[in-house]
C-alpha positions, -999 to +999 in steps of 0.1 A: +598+739-601+564+722-601+530+733-615+506+731-585+469+733-582+458+744-548+421+739-539+407+758-508+421+792-499+408+794-464+427+804-432+451+774-436+451+770-473+460+807-479+492+804-460+502+771-475+496+783-511+516+814-504+545+793-492+545+772-524+543+804-545+572+819-525+592+787-531+591+794-568+564+770-579+537+779-603+504+779-584+468+778-597+442+783-570+405+777-567+383+788-539+345+787-537+345+824-527+369+837-553+374+871-536+392+853-507+420+844-532+426+881-543+457+885-522+474+854-535+465+862-571+481+897-566+512+878-555+514+858-587+490+829-584+465+821-612+428+821-603+408+793-617+371+791-621+368+755-610+389+728-594+391+711-629+404+743-644+430+747-616+443+712-622+450+716-659+487+706-664+493+702-627+522+680-614+506+680-579+472+689-565+469+702-529+435+703-512+426+720-480+389+723-473+367+723-442+348+691-442+335+659-459+308+677-479+332+703-492+358+676-500+333+656-520+322+686-540+357+696-551+369+661-558+337+645-574+318+675-588+312+678-626+340+704-626+359+687-598+395+675-594+388+640-607+370+654-637+403+669-649+427+653-673+454+645-647+482+623-660+492+591-642+517+598-615+503+631-605+505+637-568+472+642-550+480+657-516+449+659-494+456+681-463+420+684-451+408+666-419+383+641-433+365+609-424+388+579-427+364+559-449+361+588-473+399+591-475+402+555-484+375+557-510+391+588-525+426+571-526+411+541-544+395+564-570+428+580-576+447+548-577+423+535-604+436+563-626+472+558-618+473+589-595+494+590-564+473+598-533+489+611-501+467+619-471+486+646-452+464+664-427+483+690-407+488+703-372+493+739-366+475+773-367+471+797-396+503+816-384+522+783-387+508+778-422+519+813-433+554+807-417+560+772-432+559+757-397+532+731-400+536+694-391+524+671-419+508+638-408+513+615-437+498+583-449+514+573-482+537+549-500+573+557-492+581+564-529+552+588-533+561+606-501+597+610-513+585+626-545+562+649-525+588+659-499+602+690-517+566+704-519+557+695-483+589+711-471+578+744-485+548+744-461+561+725-431+591+720-408+582+684-398+569+655-418+558+623-400+548+592-420+525+570-400+522+543-426+502+535-457+474+558-471+448+565-444+473+563-415+479+601-415+442+607-413+437+581-385+463+598-364+449+633-371+414+622-359+429+605-328+449+636-318+420+660-324+397+638-303+424+638-275+425+676-279+387+679-275+389+658-243+417+679-230+399+712-236+367+700-221+385+688-190+404+721-188+371+740-190+357+720-161+388+726-141+386+763-147+349+764-139+357+745-106+385+770-098+361+799-104+335+784-082+361+778-055+371+814-056+406+810-071+420+838-093+417+824-128+447+842-142+469+826-115+453+792-123+461+796-160+497+805-153+501+775-130+486+752-156+510+765-182+539+757-160+526+723-147+521+687-158+487+693-174+501+718-199+498+712-236+500+740-262+462+738-269+453+736-232+475+766-224+461+786-254+425+778-244+427+784-206+442+818-213+412+825-236+389+813-209+404+838-185+401+866-210+367+856-222+376+866-257+362+835-274+349+855-304+381+875-311+408+862-335+391+828-339+416+801-348+396+769-343+358+770-340+336+748-319+320+736-351+353+724-365+363+706-333+329+689-332+333+678-369+367+663-361+354+645-330+325+631-350+348+618-376+370+602-349+340+585-333+330+572-368+365+557-371+362+542-336+328+526-344+343+511-376+371+496-355+347+485-329+364+502-300+346+522-273+357+558-267+335+571-238+357+602-231+355+612-267+317+608-266+315+630-235+336+657-253+313+654-283+282+660-261+297+693-247+306+705-282+271+697-295+256+717-266+280+745-274+271+746-311+233+742-305+236+771-281+247+794-309+285+793-303+295+772-332+316+799-349+335+812-319+366+797-305+363+763-289+375+778-256+339+790-252+331+755-238+341+771-205+308+789-206+290+756-206+311+742-178+307+773-157+270+773-160+264+737-148+251+731-113+241+700-094+205+697-084+196+695-047+188+658-053+225+652-062 
């Protein structure tokens, strides 16, 4: 069994760390708000006072934090992961959704110390994390991934390698931008259906059974019908906006235009600036439903 440091015990990290603990690994955890780790400490994990402390003696380091700023803090801070005395060959498994350029920078920093960096953002919801049913989107050397597979298998039921380091993050940003476009389009469709006098529950059922269905479209149109954007929030507007911004940053770096992504970004900006940043992204329906053409149009 491995000695694992797990940094970031949020909605996703909590389930993942619990799965590793249940698999018999020794797990040391760090979370900025320590009280959020109480439940996993009561299950046998060790609570550390800093990322550096959590990494003492670790064979592998998992990280699952919300964004670029949080990532830089836990990796580069005075008591961060890279301030610890990790031995060459230690696996660094970054599961956060981050900017591609930062991932490549971080991988280079790790490689400079002989550490084995794997970018492995995930798809799935908190329930999937708790149930070991995530999909791992991996960018890594094949030999590093093979070493990490037993650990990744504890938290996932599917591992897809897209190529070298950075490829997993590139795919995650692409798929989350596609998701933003899908949800924004679904919101406009539902708003149009409402304006046309259709029963929205029937529309949602038809979408779920039709060609436009995807798991996130179905999940979000049902929330649009229920209007329960603030209950049991699984993916906030702010998180979706962050991921789209990172995807657009990647697109600019690759010199490719992504106008649909930019349109989705605009809707999410409007949503967040309107005070809905911390409710479910399905609330973009409220933006779509409120739009009206002027008489000049």
